[in-house]
N, C-alpha and C positions, 0 to 999 in steps of 0.2 A: 353360306354355311348352314347346314341343317341346326336347328336348335337340339340340345340334348338334355336330358333330365338326369337327376341323381337319383340313385336307388340304393337302398340299404339291403344287403344281403344277410340276413341274420342266421347263424348257424347254430343249430340246436343238437345237442347230443342225444340220438335216437337208439343208442346201443344198449340201454339200460344200465350204463355204467360199467360194461364190459370192456376191458381193455381190447384194442386191436391187435391183430397178430402182425408180424413184421411186414408181411407182403401187403396186406390191407392198409397199413399205416404209410408205406411207401406210396401207393396208389392216390391216397388222401393227399400227401405231402406233394406229390407230382401235380395233382389237381389244382392245389392252392398256388403252386409256383406258375403254373400255365396261366391263370386268371391275373397274376401279380404281373407277370411279363406283358401280357397283351394289353391290360389296362394301363399299365405304367408307359409303355411305348407309345400309347395313343394320348398320354398325359389325362387319363380320365380317373385316375386312382386318387381319391381324397384321404382315405384312411383304411388301414388294416389293423384288427386287434384281436388277440386271445385274451379272453377274461379269465380271472382266477376261478379255481374250482370252488363248487358250491359249499355253503358252510363257513367260508371265510367272509362272507359279506354281511351287510346290514340291509333292512328294508324299511323304508320310510313310507307311512301311509297318514292319510289326513282323514279324521272321522269327523262326523257332525259338522258339515259344511264348512271346513276350515279351522274350527274351534280347537281341534286337539291334533297335535302331530306325534304319531306313535313311531319309535324308532325300535325295530327288534333285531336281534340277531338271527340270521340264517336266511336262506331263501323261502319265505313265507308266502310268495306270490302262488296262486294254484296253477300248478303245472306239473306235465308229465315228464317233459324233457328240460333239460337246463341249457341256457343260453352260454355257448362257449367262446362264441367270438362274432365278428361282424366285418364287412367291407362297405365301404361307401364309394360307389363309383359311377362315373357319367357314363349313360347308355343312349343309344338313338331312341329306344322304346324298350317296353316291357319284355318284348321276346328277346332281344339283345341281353337284358339283364338275366332272364331265366338261363341263356346259354351259357352264361358266366357261373350261375348257380349249379347248373349241370356239371361242370368241370371242377368246382370246388370239391365236391365229394362224390366220385362217381361209384362208391361201394355201397351205399345205403346206410352207413353208419351215423349219417348226421342227416337232419331234415334242415332245408335251407327255405327261409322265408323270405320273398322278395317284396320289397315296401317302396313305393314312391316317397322320396324325401321332400318336403316343402321347407325351403330355406326362409327364416325369418330373420332379417337384417336390421339393427337399428339405426 
């Protein structure tokens, strides 16, 4: 059996906060369902999550080499798009992970970052 790797498919809102029209929203949902069906059928889907809207979270940062822990309201990590959700899915290679990412949002309303996951187990 071929060794598979886990990839995180990080979904960012690239719409500038504009709501999707009904047709675009259906295309996006159909893309999500296709990835969930395919990865689920292959027993390769670890997790799927939609994150809360920005503004409802807190950000924890460490300053001065671990001396100060700062907790702030809101999304103060410097970014133009906000992270709206993610998938953790096993793939044969990065090419397969990218194909999943293409199906998630075929409309361009989201940017999908594909990152290899390194598991650290105790």
